[in-house]
KEBATOR-616949 format. One record per residue: residue in one letter; z, x, y of N, C-alpha, C in turn. Coordinates in pm, whole numbers, plus 50000, padded with zeros to 5 digits. Layout:
N
AZXYZXYZXY;...
***
This chain:
436
M693860975249677693880975949839695090985149878;K696310982449863697360987349904697531001649873;K697011003949732697251019849700696061028549761;L694701020249792693841030249865694401031849994;F694931022450097695551024950204696401035150216;K697331033450116698471045450111697791058050090;R696771061150001696401073749954695391077350095;L694751069250160694011072350291694991076950396;T696121071350410696931074650535697871086450500;K698211087950358698691103550323697731112550346;R696551112250319695511120550306695651126550169;D695961119150081695871120649908694451121149861;L693821134449903692581133649843692461143749724;D693351152349685693371159149586693561150449407;S693611139949425693661129049274692181127849251;L691961124149131690661119949074690041108249173;F691021098549222690551087349317690401095149453;G691211101849488690821111649626689681116549620;R689221123249533687991135649495686781124549532;F686871112049428685851102049442685681099049575;F686481092749624686511086249774685931095249891;K686701107049874685941120249973684461123949938;N684171123849817682761127349758681801116249781;S682481101949787681681091849817681321090149941;A682061095950021681901095050187680971105350240;Y681011114150177680121126750194678641122550160;Q678751118950043677381117349973676731104350028;F677451096550046676931083350133676331087050271;S677021096350338676351102150476675101110050455;N675361117150344674091126350297672961116650304;I672791108050217671861096450181671501091750300;L672531088250360672111080450494671601089450610;V671961102350636671221110050693669631113550667;A669611115550517668141115050446667561105350515;K667851091650469666941081050504666841075350657;A667801080450722667811076750853666651088350916;G666631097850870665871109650912664371108050875;A664171102650726662971099550693662491087950751;L663261077350783662631062850853662091067450994;I662991076051062662631081551201661331090751208;F661271099951100660061107251061658611099051030;S659251087750936658261080650884657391070750982;L658341065351095657571058651189657031065951291;L657291077451320656791084951418655301087551372;L655401092951253654281099051184653361086451144;A653741075551122652661062551110652221057851240;R652871059051364652461055151472651001066851501;L651461079151478650841086751518649171091151438;L649501086751291648441087751229647521075051201;M648301063451221647501049251190647181047651043;P647081033451025647221032550867646431040650784;S644821042750796644201047750718644791064850727;L644951071650814645421085950762646661086350713;F647601076750754649121076850700648761071550556;G647841064450541647531061450375647331072550305;L646461082850374645981093950282647281104850295;Y647801105050404649401112150369650371108150273;S650281096850257651441090150177650701090150017;L649261090249994648901092749858648841109149831;S648761116149949649151132949910650701133449869;M651381128549937652671131449904653111124249775;S652591114649712652971110449586652631117449494;I651471123949512650861132549381651721143049400;I651941151249500653091161349546654271159749463;L655211147649482656241144949437655971143749296;I655051137449220654581137149081654911151049033;F654111158849089654191173749023655791183149060;S656531176749168657601179749187658661175449098;S658551162449055659111158248915659101166448791;F657821166148793657551176248646658271191348668;S658201195448764658931210848781660231209448777;D661001197448774662401195248760662611191348624;L662121182548573662421177948436663761177948400;G664791170348502665751168548454666991183648475;I666371188948516667341204048515668321201248637;S667951195448765669171193448847670111186348798;K669841175848714670921166848673671741172548559;T671041181948464671821188848364672891200148423;A672221207748542673121213648613674111207148647;V674331196348718675391190348790676301187348660;I675851183048550676831179648438677331193948358;I676561199248327677021213548264677751219248359;L677511225048480678271235048589679651225548616;S679641214548622680901205448619682161208048517;R681491210148402682431212448286682911228048271;Q682651234648332682801250648350683931254948423;K685131259648330686421259348397686611276848450;S685791285748402685701298048444684801303148536;L685101310948641683741315948736682801319648660;N683021329148547681991338448457681011328048387;D681591317748331681041305348278680141298948373;F680391296448483679901288448591678591299648626;K678691311548651677521319848702676651320148574;K676921322048458675971325848341675071312548330;N675691300248329675031289048320674101286648440;A674571289348554673811286048696672741298348660;R672871308148656671811316648651670671313548545;Y671141308348434670061302648312669291290248405;L670221278448479669371268048502668591272048635;F669031283048721668091285248825666751290848787;K666841301148706665571308748674664631300448597;L665371289248519664771276948478663661269148555;K664421267348666663951255948757662951266548864;L663191276348891662391284548966660971290048873;Y661191290448736659961292448675658931280848674;F659591268948658658731253848653658321251448776;A658941255148915658541252649041657421262649072;L657301272249009656161279849047654881277048963;L655331277148822654131269148761653661256648795;F654341246048849653361233648866652941235749015;A653381246549108652871247849220651501254749206;V651341262149113649951269849055649041258049027;I649601248548901649001235848863648291228148950;L649181223749073648911216849156647821221849283;G647761233949284646781243749365645421239649299;V645391242549160644311244549085643571229449061;L644161221049047643931206749035643911197049172;A644021202749306644141198749432642471192149431;F641241203449446640091197449434639571189649368;P639771189249214639531178749138639901165249169;L641291163649198641991153449220641311143449347;S640711153149450640001150549578638791143349551;V638241149249450637131144549389636941130149318;I637961130449227638291119249156638551106449253;Y639591106149340639861096949431638861096549558;G637701102349571636861104249640637321103049812;K638271112349817638771115049951639281126749992;S637801135750062638181149750082639141153350144;P639881144950243641081154250314642241153350201;L642241147850092643171152350001643521163849952;F642531173149926642321184249899643311194849946;I643091195950084643541205650170645201200850187;G645471186950176646791182550186647471185850080;L646791186149939647631190549811647751205249808;I647071213849878646931227249897648401229349974;G648331224050073649731228550178650931222050094;G650801212150000651981208449904652661214149811;T651881227549798652201236749693653381242249739;S653251247449884654561254649941655741244749929;Y655481232349975656341221749992657021218749842;L656341221749752656811219849592657941228149565;I657751241749595658541256449570659761253049630;F659711250149760660871252149866661641238949842;S660981228649798661941214749790662561216349655;G661891223949572662621224549453663881233549436;L663881245349500664741250249526665861250049583;S665511238949703666581231449760667631221949680;T666871215649570667571206449477668331213549413;I667841225249314668941233549257670011236549335;F670051241649434671131249249499672101235449559;E671621225749589672341213249599673031208549478;A672501204649355673191203549229674441215049204;L674021227549259675381238649219676511231749303;F676171227049417677491223249496678021210949454;Q677041202249418677701189749364678521191549236;A678141202449178678971205149052680071210949074;R680351214349181681721221949203682311211349319;Q682111200549315682661186949389682691189649544;D681511200249581681181198049729679991191749775;F680241182449831679441170949894679261172450021;K680021182450084679871183950248678651192050258;T678451203550196677621212350228676211205550215;P676051198950137674501193150089674221184150244;L675491176650258675221168150371674621176050499;I675181187250530674831197150631673451201850590;K673231203650490671651208750443670701199150507;E670951187850449670131176150484669841171950615;A670961173950702670901172850850669881183950898;I670351195450829669311205250910667771205850875;F667391199050752666361196850707665601188450800;Q666431175650810665691163850865665371167151032;I666291172651106666061175951243664991186651243;I665001195751167663661208451170662351201151140;R662521192351037661191186451023660601178751111;I661471170951179660881163251304660531171751406;I661511182051440661191190051531659681198551550;L659251203051412658381210251334657071202551331;V657001193751278655881181351212655531173751310;I656051167451409655481155551455655001160751601;P655371172651678654821179951778653561183751720;A653221191651601652031196251561650911189251525;V651341176251473650221165251442650181159151560;F650801154551650650311150351781649251159951853;I649561173251872648441184151912647191184551824;L647251181251697646251184151608645251171951643;L645841160551641645251147051650644711146551784;K645071152651882644091154952044642961161352010;M642701169251902641821175151869640611168051772;N639471166751773638601159251687638481161951551;N638441155551467638131154051344639121166851260;L640181167351277640941177251214641931168251115;E641511160851043642261153350933642701161750849;N641771171150779642301182050688643471192050725;V643121194950858644001205050905645251198750925;T645501185650972646591177051030647321175250909;L646801170550778647481168450618648311181650582;F647391193050605647861208550556648951209250656;S648991210750762649991214650840651221204750819;S651301189950795652261183750788653241189350659;F652451192650543653221194750434653931208850442;F653011221350519653501233150520654621235550604;L654541226750709655931228650822657001222850736;M656811211050670657761204950591658541215950487;A657581223750430658131235650339659091243950418;I658511243450539659231256950597660581252650654;S660521238350709661691229250691663051233850582;Y662491229650455663141230850344663731244350327;F662561257150374663131269750361664551271950434;F664531268050563665491268850618666771262450579;A666971251250548667711244550519668461251150347;T667591256550264667791261950148668501274150184;M668291282350294668751294750319670441291950350;F670591280050416671821276950455672701274150345;M672191269250255672911267950125673161280250027;F672221285950027672021301749967673391307850022;F673421309650136674511317750237675781313350198;K675871296750215677361292050229677791294650070;L676961294749953677751298849843678641312549843;G678491317149906679331331749931679291341449819;S680161346049785680321354249672679671350449551;Q679401336849547678981328249413677611330849364;R676871331049533675601335549503675101346749416;S676011356749365675591366049264675511361449166;F675341347649110675151342648993673461347048959;I672801348149064671051351149040671131363148981;N671871376948993671821387148929673121389048823;H673691380148792674901379148722674581384948577;P675161398748526675051404848411675071400148277;V675821386448251676161380148143674881369948113;K674321371048028673451359547984674171351547881;L673471338147879674171327047783673561331347638;K674481329447537673981332047410673091318147368;S672581324247260671621313547203672181300747183;S673421301547113674181287747097674221277547216;E674611285847316675271279747450673591276047521;K672551281147516671261277647563670881266947455;A671531264747332670841253247278671861242147320;K672871242447345673751233847394673231225347523;A672861234147617672131231547742671181224947701;K669981228447634669111219147578668891207947526;T670121205647440670441193547393670631183747485;L671121186347617671181175347728669921178447802;L668991189747818668091187747898666771181747821;Y666891180747719665351172647639665561159047685;P666461152547657666361138147692666111134347813;L666911143947900666751139348072665401144248129;S664701155848049663191156648080662591146548043;F662501138247931661821125947906662351117448002;N663461112348023663681104648141663111109348294;S662791123048312662551123248427661071118348436;L660441120748318659031117848314658561104248312;S659521094548272659251081648285659761079948422;E660781084248477661091080148631660171083148719;I659221090948691657841093848778657011081448799;F656941075648676656171064848702656641053448783;F657861048948755658571041248873658571045148979;S658921058649027659001062349177657751065049238;Y656481068849173655441072349225654161066149224;F654101058649076652921052249012652251042449109;D652821035249182652271023349248651091030549364;L651501040749440650601045949529649221053249441;I649711057949343648691065349255647561056049207;I648201043649148647021036349112646321029149221;L647281025449329646281016249428645381024349504;G645431041149489644631047849528643281051549473;F643131043449361642011042349292641071028449345;F641861018949377641271008149394641211002349529;V641941006349648642021002449780641771014249911;L641341008549996640961018750116642451022250137;P642341035750208643591044550258644761032850318;A643891028350420644931016550488646001007750424;Y645451004450317646330995450224647471002850165;L647271017350136648131025350095649471027950205;G648701028750338649671031350467650481016850463;Y649891008250460650970993250444651920995250316;Y651460996450228652560999150132653481008650157;Q653061018750199654101033050213655241025450314;V654721018150414655721012850510656891006150454;A656280996550356657260987950274658170995550195;M657621005350155658531015050038659511023650129;T659331025150241660111033850354661351025750388;L660921012450419662421004250469663000999050348;L662261000450212662960995950106663941009750059;A663541018150085664291029550049665811029850139;L666031022350226667011020250304668151015850179;A667881013150087668891010249985669311021649942;T668751033749910668921043749851670451050949880;P670831048750007672251053250028673291048449943;F672901034549902674021029949797673741035849639;S672831042749636672591050549502673921061449519;S674231064749618675081077749610676181073149537;L676861061949525678011059149461677931065249303;A676501061749283676221067749142676241083349121;L675431090349225675341104849208676851110149227;V677801104749294678921108249295679671110949169;L679601098249101680211093748961679671106148881;L678461109248897677861116348762678851129648705;P679331138348819680291151148788681481141548731;I682011135048801683261124948769683441119048620;F682021112848570681911104448438681791118148355;G681081131848384681241142048284682721150648254;R683861144448344685231149148319686001138848239;V685911126848303686861119348229686391110648123;R687291103748027686861097647922687291083147902;G686911076347809687411064847735687531052547841;Q688651046447837689071036647908689031036948078;Q689441051648085689371057048274687981056148288;R687011057048233685731060048264685001044748284;K685461036448192684921024948180685561017848299;S686821019048318687581011648430686601017748573;I686281027148588685741034348711684211025448720;F683471026648625682181021448639682091007348651;G683050998848570683500984848611683350978948743;R684180986948797684800983448955683240990749036;S683000998749001681651005449087680530994649096;V680170986848955679210977548916679320965549025;K680430958749014680790946849118680570950649250;S681350961649305681150967649476679520966849496;L678990975449401677690976349455676710966849460;L676960955549334676200942149334676190933449455;V677610931549497677820924449635677100930449751;I677240944349777676910950649883675100949349877;T674560952049783673120952649774672300940249777;F673350927549697672650915049707672560910449867;T673660911749919673700910350077672850911850164;L672610925350140671710932850231670150929750185;A669820926350044668760923350005667950912550094;I668910901550065668760889350159668630889450291;L669210898850358669080902050505667720909750521;M667170919350424666110925950437665040916450436;F665010904950333663990896350330663710888050452;F664510883450512664320874550624664050883350747;L664470894050752664350905250880663040911550879;S662300908850752661170921650729660010920850843;K659670908150881658870907151012659450914951134;F660360913251172661300919451296661160932251269;L661470938951175661710953351146660310958951131;I659340955251080657950961351086657530958551217;S657580949951285657000948751418657650958051511;L658840959151502659620966251611659590980951583;L659610984451458659601000351435658101007251416;Y657241000851363655821003051310654860998851401;G654840986351486654060979351550653010970551494;Q652040964751562651370953951518650390961251412;S649760973651407648940975151303649340976851189;Y651090976851161651380977151012652020961450959;L651550950851052651870937750987651650933750862;P650580937350770650410931450661651160939150545;S652070950050585653290953250509654570943050510;I654250932450575655590925250559655630917350451;N654600909650407654410903150244654850913650132;I654360925950164654790933450034656010939550039;L656630941250165658010942050161658870929850093;R658290918650142659300905850083659080907349911;I657940910449856657880912649721658940922449657;L658740932949728659630944049686661080942249706;T661630931949770663280931849793663910934049702;P663510928549575664660928349463665030943449408;L664020951649464664340968549428665690969649502;F665760965349618666860968749687668120966649619;I668170957749519669490954949431669050962449304;L667780961349243667770971749124667730986549113;V667000992549214667141008249255668691013849241;P669721008349344671051013949315671761011149173;M671541001349146672300993648995671501004648869;T670331004048869669771011648750670421026848779;T670461032248908670931045948882672471048648849;L673071036048885674641037548857674611036248700;Y674021024748623674071024748491673241037548422;Y672451044648513671621053348422672641065348406;N673451070448516674431081048526675511077948418;Y675931063348404677091062948327676731063348180;L675771060048141675031059047994674721074147971;I674221083748058674051095348037675271103948004;S676171101548099677701107048067678301104147941;T677941092247887678321087947769677761091847625;G676761099947646675871107347539674951097847462;K674441086847563673191077547538671751081747601;Q672001096447639670611100747667669441094447600;F669241098047473668161092547397667701076947400;K668591069947418668291052547427667761052647555;V668321056847667668041055347776666271061047781;S666051072047745664861077247733663701066847689;I664011061247555663091051547504662951038847616;L664261036447645664091024047717663111025847871;L663091039047914662451044048033660851045048003;I660841049447885659181049747838658541038247812;S659221029347739658961014547723658651006847859;S659561006847946659371001348078658251007048147;S657941021348130657141027748204655481024048135;A655411023748035654351017247947654061002547967;I655170994847988654910982048022654250980948189;N654900988448266654430987848414652750992048395;L652391003548346651401008248341650260996448294;F650580990148160649670982548129649270969248196;L650380963148254650380950948316649500953848472;N649820966048523649070969548658647690970248600;L646870977248492645580981348463645020970048398;F645700960848334645300945748297644900935648402;L645860934648496645820925748585644570928348689;I644850942848732643700944248838642410944048793;L642170951448663640760951148624640080940148585;F641100930048486640340919348478640540906948550;F641560906848669641520894648737641550894748888;F641970908548954641780909349107641130923949145;R640200924849102639670940649127638610939849245;S638400925349290637490923949388638530923449514;N639690919249545640780916749635641470926249634;P641350932849740642310945849755643560941449794;E643700931049859645250924449925645920921549780;L645170914449689645760911049581646280920449515;I645540931749491645940942049409647180946049470;V647270947049598648760952649628649580945149618;F649740929849610650670922249573651120923349440;V649840928549335649960926749186650940938649159;V650580951449217651500962749189652940962149224;A652840954949374654450953349380655150943449296;G654320933649258655320923149139655560932149013;V654610938448995654820941848849655590955648873;S655950960448992657000971348992658260966448963;V658300956049054659670946649017660020940948873;L658920937848820659190930748687659690942648605;S659020954048612659410966648490660500971748561;K661070971348661662340975448694663580965048625;T663210955248662664240941748615664110943548451;L663230944948379663320948848258663950958348203;Y663940968748292664290982048288666160983248299;M666490972848405668070968948416668280960548294;I667680952548236668390944948146668400953648042;G667530962148008667760971547873669060980747904;L669100984948040670610993548058671720985848039;K671590973648070672750964748049673340963447927;V672260959147811672320961747679672890971247611;I672020983047630672650996747594674400998647624;S674770996547773676150998247801677040990547727;N676640979547683677340968547610677500973347462;
***
């Protein structure tokens, strides 16, 4: 603590510790802004749409985010790791060019696939407003994807301030554009389809402005897009060595992140999806503590041996104390928070939130372990663990719902929440074993 105080008072932020502290502050602020903005946006939107329509919005968003995850396939994380290792501007630009074009290609490809599958998905779920919502989500997928890769470029350069400003721009514009539009459309009768489409399209516009800010902020380095020097075959192969296992990880993370609402959409009414989404939104308040892991990713890529282990060990202890304390508070304050923020219509979310409370600890901790193991070259072991945990999640959900709880929608929601916690716990245990 004395060393920390001395370095802060002397503004010693150029050392490895100094960069870590500064970047942690920016990244924590970034995710805090993101989650505060998302919470404000969510509670305003939830109060306007009410449980049923908010449930349809949440299901649409989950499907869109799944396609968005497919369009990334670990490219952004690969960019942070690879670009943070480049010592010359030329190497930085040619690697950035390769990864950017790869990201753009996949974003456009999966946007088209989402557009094609929008109608069949609405038929499968038996929810017609889903179709036009997913069509609006195609533009959201493209611009959010571009925003992600630009953010990775700044993180690789140890610049976490610019993504913070970008996030603030996005959150502010999203609230200004979407909430008034939804309010006006709901004043007109029978415009559920238009309301969903407008919500996602205007969020895409918000991402566009935020991305343009980052593009111009790159200055002369934005010329990487047309950089004349291309990667050699051997350099591409090296990038793919890291990209492939991260791609498998991304596919498995899809199930952990969005599978709950996807499976619930088949078995329960939209209102229950709204209740579940409210619980997940409040649970996402734990995400700022994952910022520690995100900041450490480029640092883990640079340091080696005992120094990396020391940074990791201290981070685990600090993160565990903080998240455990806040998880207890979240459990006992769940009724107060839901009543205050979302109103009486969403009181069924209380017990769902209480069941999901352990994720307040597990999500930041698994993110930290994940990034540490990736930096140590154990991405294939992590991939196998993720796939196994996801398979357990899928099997248990389907088995319990189809054979025991199919006729009770409230119990179905509780089962999905409980299985989510169980599979994440098994994943955490596996990460711990691999790290040892």
